[in-house]
N, C-alpha and C positions, 0 to 999 in steps of 0.2 A: 504494497500500499506507500512506501513512503517515494516510491517514483512515481507514483501517482498524484500525490503529491506535491511532488517537487516539480509536474508538470503542471499543475495548478499554480503553483504559488510563481513559474515561469513564463505560463501566459498569461498572468494576472499583473505581474511589478514587472519582473525583467525582460519578458518580450511584448510590454503592452502595448496595442494595435495603436494606441493615439499617440503616444507619450514615445515607442519606439522606432515605431514603422508609422506614423503618421497620419493613417488610413482614419478614412471619416473625418477628416477634419472641417469638412462644409459646413456638416452640422453639428461637429464638435465645439463650434467657433458660433453659430447662429443661433443654439438652443441654450446655450451656458449661460445666460445673462440674469438668471435667478433659479437660485436652488430649489426650489420646488417643482418647474420646467423640467427641469437635467436634472432630477431624480425621476421622476415618470417616463423621460425619454428613457434615461439608463437604465428604466427595470426593462423599458419595450425591450431596448437591444439586448440584455440579458436573458431575455426569455427565447428572441426569436435564435439568437447564439447558440444556446444552450440544446433548444429542438433541432434545429437546423445542421448542426456539424455533425451529430451522429447521424440524423437520419439520410443524410448526403454522404455519410460516409457507406451504409448499407448500399445506399442505389450507387454507388461510385463500382463496390466489391463484387456483388451480386448480377448487375447490367453491364456497365459501361468497360470492365477492364477484361484484357487480352486474356481469354480459357473461360472467361464466366456462364458461356453459353454451350460448354461443353456438354453439358448431361442432356443437350440439343441435338449433339454431333457437328456443331458448329465451333470447335475449339479455335480457330484461327480467327475470330468475329473478333474487333477491338472498336470498340466504341468512343472511346476513351476521348476523343475529337467533340467528342456532344458532353465533355464535365463541365465547362462551362455554361452552356444553354440549360445543361440537366439544374445545377446549382443556382443558377438565377430564379428557374423557375419553382423551385422548393419554396425558396425564400419569398418572393411574390405571394405565392399561394399562401404561404401564414401571415406575413404583412396585409394581407387582404382581412384575414380573420381575426388579428388582432386588433386591424382600425374597425370592425364590425363591431368587435365586444366593445371596443371604448366607444363609442358613438351610443352604444345600447347600453354601456351600465356606467362612465364615467363620461358624458357630453359636453363636462367643462375641461378636462385633460384631452381633453380629441379634438376640442379646438383652440388649445395652448398648443399645439402641434403646430396646426395649421396646416400650411403643405409640406410641410417635413419627414411627418410620418410616414407616405406613400414614398417618401424617398429613399427611406430604409429598403426597398428594394432594390436599387442597384446602390448603397451602401456601402461602400470597398473595405470593411471594415468586416461588416457579416460575412461579402462574397468572401473576403481574405482570409478569414477562419474557416472558411469550409477549404479553399483553396491549397492553403500551408497545411490541413489534415491531410489531404491527397498525395501531397510534394514529400511529403515526412512520412506517408506510408503507416500511419496510427492506428492500431487495433481498436474495435468498437468501443472497448472501455476508456482507452487514451484519448479516443475522438469527443466522449461524452465528459471528460473530465477539461480534457483542452477549449472546449466550445465552451459551458462553463466559465471557466478559468479566467478564456479571451474575453466573453460578456461581461463578467462583473468587474476585470479590470477596467475596461473601457467604460463603462458605467461609474466608477469611483472616480477615475478620472476625468466625466466631465464634473461629478457633485463636488471635486473640489475645486476646480477653473471658477465655478459657478459662485460658489461660495467666496471664495477671491474677487471674483468680479464683483459681486453685491458689496464687499468690505472695500470696493476701490471706487466705488462711487460717489464716498466721503472723503476720498482723500484731497488730495491737493496737486497734482501732478502736473509737470512742465507740456505747455498750450501742443506742444510739437507730439505727444504722445497722446492725445487724449485718442478716444475710440478703439478701435481696434488693433494702434501702433499698441498701446500698453497690452493689449492683451496679446499680441503676438510675443512682445516681452515678456511675460508671464507664463506662457505656454513655452517659449524654453528654457525658462529656470526650472519650472516644474519636472521637463523633460530631466534635464539635468540632473535635479534633484533624484529622479527614479533611477538614474546606473548606478546609484546608493545599492540598490538592491541584486547589483550585478554577482552571482557567485553564492546567494545567500540557498541553502537546501534546510529543510527538513530533516531532523535525528532521528 
């Protein structure tokens, strides 16, 4: 289990999709104005990532890779070129389900997300999680842990940035850094701070 625990820590902290690979930065910056909205969006990303990464693993191993159709007498069939298309289709389906659930039970949060929730479909952070899973050839258990860890790390990063940005609204910053300039600076500093987790392993 320590291997899976280390994988979770790696996905959440040392290889944070937002702060190490800078994936999903469009929504990372746009939705992080308030902690409430950032938390809700982070939970959405965590849920989608946790579900879609292991599901995409199953589709990849059972349908797409070479030899997956050996049971049907077609051992040479290789559909891995459809990997990107199938991953996006799975993500889009679950984002649509999540959007319908939010509109039904949490309309205020759905309204706060605005156009950004549908954009989760093409969020490179979520798609990147599935592509990393396939590239690194994780097992199903590792895929589930990696999906949860990468989703949790992205959610934690956007909540941290939102908390800092809320405090910065009361700061007296230089005029040249007002707005996005100061936000970019903060993101850079936070990403450097996350480098301190490199080498961290669970006992």
